[in-house]
C-alpha positions in Angstrom: 31.8 -38.7 -1.0 31.8 -34.7 -0.9 32.0 -32.8 -3.9 35.0 -30.6 -3.3 33.4 -28.3 -6.2 30.1 -27.8 -4.6 31.6 -27.0 -1.4 33.5 -24.2 -3.0 30.6 -22.9 -4.9 28.3 -22.8 -1.6 31.6 -21.3 0.3 32.1 -18.6 -2.1 28.1 -17.8 -2.2 28.0 -17.7 1.8 31.2 -15.3 1.7 29.3 -12.9 -1.0 26.2 -13.0 1.3 28.2 -12.5 4.7 30.2 -9.3 2.9 26.7 -7.8 1.6 25.3 -8.3 5.2 28.1 -6.8 6.7 27.8 -3.6 3.9 24.2 -3.5 5.3 24.8 -3.6 8.7 27.5 -0.3 8.6 24.5 1.5 7.5 22.1 -0.4 10.1 24.7 0.6 13.0 24.1 4.2 12.5 20.0 3.8 12.8 18.3 5.4 15.7 14.7 5.9 17.2 13.6 9.3 15.4 10.3 11.1 16.3 6.6 10.1 15.9 6.1 6.6 16.2 9.7 5.3 17.1 9.5 7.7 20.3 5.6 7.1 20.7 5.4 3.5 20.6 7.7 2.1 23.7 5.7 4.9 25.8 2.4 3.2 24.8 3.1 -0.4 25.2 3.9 0.5 28.7 0.2 0.5 29.9 -0.3 -3.0 28.2 0.9 -6.8 28.5 1.4 -8.2 24.6 -2.1 -9.4 24.4 -3.9 -6.2 26.1 -1.7 -4.3 23.3 -2.7 -6.5 20.4 -6.2 -6.0 21.7 -5.9 -2.6 21.9 -4.2 -1.8 18.2 -6.8 -4.6 16.8 -9.5 -2.6 18.2 -8.7 0.9 17.7 -6.3 1.0 15.2 -5.1 -1.9 12.9 -5.4 -5.7 12.3 -1.8 -5.9 11.6 -1.1 -8.2 14.1 2.5 -9.6 13.3 3.8 -6.1 13.0 1.9 -4.9 16.0 4.0 -7.7 17.9 7.1 -6.8 16.6 6.3 -3.1 17.7 5.9 -4.5 21.0 8.6 -7.0 21.7 11.0 -4.4 20.1 9.8 -1.5 21.8 10.3 -3.0 25.1 14.6 -4.0 24.0 17.6 -2.1 23.4 17.8 -1.1 19.8 20.3 -3.3 19.2 18.1 -6.0 18.9 16.3 -4.2 16.2 19.4 -3.9 14.1 20.1 -7.7 14.5 16.5 -8.5 13.6 16.7 -5.9 10.8 19.9 -7.4 9.4 18.7 -10.7 10.0 15.2 -9.8 7.4 17.5 -7.8 5.0 19.1 -11.8 5.0 15.9 -13.3 4.7 15.2 -11.2 1.9 18.1 -11.5 -0.1 18.7 -14.9 0.6 15.1 -16.0 -1.0 15.5 -13.6 -3.8 18.7 -15.7 -4.9 16.3 -18.9 -4.2 13.8 -17.5 -6.9 16.6 -17.0 -9.1 17.7 -20.9 -8.7 14.4 -22.0 -9.8 14.6 -20.5 -13.2 18.1 -21.9 -13.6 18.4 -25.6 -14.0 22.0 -25.5 -15.1 24.6 -23.9 -12.4 27.0 -21.7 -13.6 29.5 -20.8 -10.7 30.3 -17.3 -12.1 26.7 -16.5 -13.1 25.5 -17.3 -9.6 28.4 -15.3 -8.0 27.2 -12.4 -9.8 23.6 -12.8 -9.4 24.0 -13.1 -5.5 25.6 -10.0 -5.7 22.7 -8.5 -7.8 20.2 -10.0 -4.9 22.1 -8.4 -2.4 22.9 -4.9 -3.7 19.4 -4.5 -6.0 17.2 -3.4 -3.6 19.2 -0.5 -3.2 18.0 0.5 -6.5 14.6 1.7 -5.5 13.8 4.8 -4.7 15.9 6.7 -2.0 12.7 7.5 0.2 11.1 4.6 -0.1 14.3 2.5 0.9 15.0 4.9 3.6 11.4 4.8 5.1 11.2 1.0 4.6 14.5 -0.4 5.6 16.1 2.5 7.9 13.3 4.0 10.1 13.2 1.9 12.9 8.8 1.3 12.6 9.0 1.4 9.1 11.0 -1.6 8.5 8.8 -3.7 10.8 6.1 -2.9 8.6 7.7 -2.9 5.5 11.2 -4.9 4.7 10.2 -7.4 7.9 7.0 -8.2 6.2 8.1 -7.9 2.7 10.8 -10.9 3.5 8.1 -13.0 5.2 5.8 -12.6 2.0 8.7 -13.6 -0.2 9.9 -16.8 1.7 6.4 -17.9 2.1 5.7 -18.2 -1.5 9.0 -20.1 -2.3 7.7 -23.5 -2.0 4.1 -22.5 -4.1 6.7 -21.3 -6.8 9.0 -24.2 -6.1 6.1 -26.9 -6.7 4.9 -25.3 -9.4 8.4 -25.2 -11.5 10.0 -29.2 -10.2 6.4 -30.4 -9.4 7.9 -31.4 -6.1 8.2 -30.1 -3.0 11.1 -28.5 -1.1 12.9 -29.2 1.9 10.8 -29.3 4.6 12.3 -26.7 6.9 11.2 -24.5 4.2 7.8 -25.5 4.4 7.8 -25.2 7.8 8.8 -21.4 7.9 6.6 -20.7 4.5 3.5 -21.2 7.1 4.9 -19.2 9.9 6.0 -16.4 7.5 2.5 -16.8 5.4 0.7 -15.8 8.9 3.0 -12.7 9.3 3.0 -12.1 5.9 -1.0 -12.1 5.7 -1.7 -10.4 9.2 0.3 -7.2 8.5 1.5 -5.1 5.6 -1.8 -4.9 3.4 0.5 -4.6 0.1 2.4 -7.9 1.2 -0.9 -9.6 2.1 -3.2 -9.0 -0.6 -0.3 -9.9 -3.1 0.6 -13.0 -1.8 -3.1 -13.9 -1.1 -3.8 -13.5 -4.9 -0.4 -15.6 -6.2 -1.2 -18.2 -3.7 -4.7 -18.5 -5.1 -3.2 -18.3 -8.6 -0.9 -20.6 -8.4 -3.0 -22.7 -6.6 -5.6 -22.9 -9.5 -2.9 -23.6 -12.1 -1.1 -26.2 -10.1 -4.9 -28.4 -9.5 -6.3 -27.6 -12.7 -3.6 -26.8 -15.4 -1.0 -29.0 -14.3 -3.9 -31.8 -12.6 -1.7 -32.0 -9.5 -2.7 -32.5 -6.1 -1.2 -31.1 -2.7 -2.6 -30.8 0.3 0.3 -28.9 2.1 -0.2 -26.1 -1.1 -3.7 -25.7 0.5 -3.2 -25.6 3.8 -0.6 -22.7 3.2 -3.4 -20.8 1.3 -5.8 -21.4 3.6 -3.2 -19.5 6.6 -2.1 -16.8 4.1 -6.4 -16.1 3.4 -7.3 -16.7 7.4 -4.4 -14.3 8.4 -5.6 -12.0 5.4 -9.1 -11.8 7.0 -8.1 -11.8 10.5 -6.5 -8.5 9.5 -9.0 -6.8 6.9 -11.9 -7.6 9.1 -10.4 -5.7 12.3 -12.4 -2.9 13.9 -9.7 -1.2 14.1 -9.0 -0.9 10.3 -12.7 0.4 9.9 -12.1 2.9 13.0 -8.9 4.1 11.8 -10.3 4.3 8.1 -13.2 6.5 9.3 -10.8 9.0 11.4 -8.7 9.1 8.1 -11.0 10.1 6.1 -12.4 13.1 8.6 -8.9 14.4 8.9 -7.1 14.1 5.5 -9.6 14.1 2.8 -13.6 14.5 3.8 -14.9 13.8 0.4 -12.8 10.9 -0.2 -16.1 8.6 0.1 -18.8 11.2 -1.5 -17.0 12.8 -4.6 -18.3 12.1 -7.8 -16.9 8.2 -9.1 -15.2 9.7 -12.7 -13.3 12.3 -10.1 -12.0 9.6 -7.8 -11.2 7.8 -10.8 -8.9 10.4 -12.2 -7.1 11.5 -8.8 -6.6 8.0 -8.1 -5.2 7.3 -11.8 -2.8 10.7 -11.2 -1.2 9.2 -8.1 -0.7 6.0 -9.6 1.2 7.6 -12.3 3.3 9.5 -10.3 4.0 6.9 -8.1 5.6 4.4 -10.6 7.1 7.0 -13.0 8.6 9.5 -10.3 9.1 7.4 -7.5 10.3 3.9 -8.4 14.0 4.8 -8.3 16.3 3.2 -11.2 13.9 -0.1 -11.2 11.7 0.7 -14.1 14.3 2.0 -16.2 16.5 -0.6 -15.7 13.5 -2.9 -16.8 13.2 -1.3 -20.1 16.8 -1.5 -20.7 17.1 -5.3 -19.8 14.1 -5.8 -22.1 15.6 -3.7 -25.2 18.6 -6.0 -24.8 16.9 -8.9 -25.1 14.6 -8.3 -28.0 17.5 -7.0 -30.1 18.9 -10.4 -29.8 15.5 -12.2 -30.1 15.9 -14.0 -33.2 12.5 -13.9 -35.0 11.4 -10.1 -34.3 7.8 -9.0 -35.2 6.7 -6.1 -35.8 5.3 -5.4 -32.2 8.9 -6.3 -30.8 10.2 -3.3 -33.1 7.5 -1.1 -31.9 7.7 -2.1 -28.2 11.7 -1.0 -28.2 11.4 1.9 -30.0 8.4 3.0 -27.4 10.5 2.0 -24.2 13.9 3.6 -25.8 11.9 7.0 -26.0 10.8 6.2 -22.8 14.6 5.9 -21.3 15.6 9.4 -23.3 12.7 11.1 -21.9 13.8 10.3 -18.3 17.2 10.9 -19.6 16.3 15.0 -20.5 13.7 15.1 -17.3 14.7 18.3 -16.5 14.1 19.8 -19.4 10.6 18.3 -20.2 9.8 18.0 -16.6 5.8 19.1 -17.3 5.9 16.0 -19.0 6.4 14.1 -15.5 3.7 16.4 -13.6 0.9 14.3 -13.2 -0.4 17.1 -10.9 -1.3 14.3 -8.4 -3.4 16.2 -5.9 -6.8 15.9 -4.2 -9.3 18.3 -5.1 -7.8 20.2 -7.9 -10.2 21.1 -10.1 -8.6 22.0 -13.7 -6.0 19.7 -15.1 -3.8 21.2 -17.4 -3.5 19.5 -21.3 -0.1 18.7 -20.6 -0.7 16.5 -17.3 -3.3 14.4 -19.9 -0.6 14.4 -22.6 1.7 12.8 -19.6 -0.8 10.4 -18.5 -1.1 9.2 -21.7 2.1 8.8 -22.9 3.1 7.0 -19.5 0.3 5.1 -19.7 1.2 3.5 -23.3 4.9 3.2 -21.7 3.8 0.8 -18.8 1.4 -0.9 -21.0 4.2 -1.8 -23.5 6.3 -3.1 -20.7 4.0 -5.6 -20.4 3.4 -6.2 -24.2 7.7 -6.7 -24.6 7.9 -9.0 -21.5 5.0 -10.9 -23.3 6.4 -11.0 -26.7 9.8 -11.9 -25.3 8.7 -15.2 -23.9 5.4 -15.9 -25.1 3.9 -18.3 -23.1 7.1 -19.7 -21.3 6.9 -20.2 -17.4 9.9 -17.7 -17.3 8.0 -15.5 -19.4 4.3 -15.7 -17.0 6.5 -15.0 -13.7 8.2 -11.6 -15.4 4.5 -10.3 -17.0 2.6 -11.3 -13.3 5.6 -9.6 -11.3 5.2 -6.0 -13.5 1.3 -6.3 -12.8 1.9 -7.1 -9.7 4.4 -4.3 -9.0 1.5 -2.1 -10.9 -1.4 -3.6 -8.9 0.6 -3.2 -5.4 1.1 0.1 -6.2 -2.5 0.5 -7.1 -3.8 -0.7 -3.4 -2.9 3.1 -2.2 -5.5 4.5 -3.8 -8.3 2.9 -1.5 -6.6 4.5 1.6 -7.3 8.3 2.7 -3.4 8.3 3.3 -2.6 7.7 0.0 -1.3 11.4 0.1 0.6 10.7 3.4 2.1 7.5 3.4 5.0 8.8 1.2 7.3 7.0 -0.4 7.0 3.8 1.9 4.2 2.7 -0.2 6.8 1.8 -3.1 9.0 -0.4 -1.2 6.8 -3.2 -1.7 5.9 -2.5 -5.8 9.9 -1.9 -5.7 11.0 -5.4 -4.5 8.3 -7.3 -6.5 10.0 -5.8 -9.7 13.3 -7.0 -8.4 12.5 -10.3 -8.8 11.4 -9.7 -12.5 14.7 -7.7 -12.8 16.7 -10.6 -11.5 15.3 -12.9 -14.3 15.7 -10.6 -16.9 19.7 -9.9 -16.0 20.1 -13.5 -15.4 18.8 -13.8 -19.5 21.4 -10.9 -20.5 24.0 -12.5 -19.1 23.6 -15.4 -20.6 23.0 -14.4 -23.9 25.3 -11.9 -23.8 28.9 -13.6 -22.4 31.5 -11.4 -24.3 29.6 -8.4 -22.3 28.5 -9.9 -19.0 30.8 -7.5 -17.4 29.4 -4.5 -18.8 26.1 -5.1 -18.1 26.6 -5.8 -14.8 28.5 -2.4 -14.4 25.2 -0.9 -16.1 23.1 -2.9 -13.9 24.5 -2.2 -10.6 25.8 1.4 -10.9 22.9 3.2 -9.8 22.0 1.0 -6.8 26.2 1.0 -5.6 25.9 5.0 -5.7 22.7 4.8 -4.0 24.5 2.7 -1.1 27.7 5.3 -0.3 24.7 8.0 -0.8 23.4 6.2 2.5 26.5 5.6 3.8 27.5 9.4 3.3 24.2 10.7 4.7 24.3 8.3 7.5 27.8 9.3 8.7 27.4 12.7 8.5 24.4 12.9 10.6 26.2 10.6 13.3 29.5 12.9 13.1 31.1 9.8 11.6 33.3 9.8 8.6 34.0 6.9 6.2 37.3 7.2 4.0 35.3 8.3 0.9 
């Protein structure tokens, strides 16, 4: 017998996602091919068939086989095919964000589920404007960031599902996980590295701590590992690295280790503090709210709250203390200012206490472990860029992957806040969604003006 309540719930969720994708489609509709790679790829690919193109790129530029395949196929097709695919991949991303939320909530609550579905759709708009623009609305950029990130999120779902439920998800999820695992591993390096590390960590957890055996999880980890190696050891990567060093940072490999360490750390701090959009701030706010609600507070909890409040207040008055947000993240600076060292020390403390607050809040519970690992993964995936001589040239799009990872942690925190503060759930929702919604309209205004189309607002 069909359960009418379940059908109604699924129908409402379906409508929420359809409306969300329709709003995303409004923005995608006005994307066009720009200059640079968008203009060059359709010309270059005409010299090759698909296999010839992949071999050419693999030998001379990049081991990103899946991303290069996308560039080849959609370079030939009219742009509206890319727009449809971009919409589908955003749908995949938001759908699996919601599935991740579901994994940590055994008891269904319709109103909460609807709210969280809205969060899954709009929260990515809380990232840095440039990161979202280049990662989702630049034709070439989307094929390397949004599409590959969606693949990585989808491919890890069966492993996380098995870790929590000790059984497999539906066969459909396992099949697409293997495909997306290869796509993610053989493409964008931030996604591939993060996915591989998580696969290995969770495989160790399942086999040695849970004492479970899973052939599928071994196969998926092997697929990701193989595709990652295929990407990493491509001749094109080595050749490109050499050329980029010569063109951009000639002393990238010869500089003294302590100098390279300092330059790298300054870049990481600048990226995390100045180019993460609202996501880190939202993380701090949610951690503070949950720590206030914690029944047995420890001294470390009080210290964490104070430090995170200071961080939020500092950003609120950023225009008055801008020197404490200037990490002088540039290569070849010989003498750094004292305030830049103070800024590095202060914000390093903030980032450390973000982890401490999450750990103290949940202790060893699996949700707490997930939040801590996700925050660490956001830090680590950002840090991967310091191994590339294009760290200063790649721009904000390198923050797309860390931002999506942090979005998952935020979803878990928001869910707990809504659950524990039911009376103030609406206020929490409005606060959390305020900036992402504002940024959506910002995109809409820019896109509509650029293409001589004006929305009612």
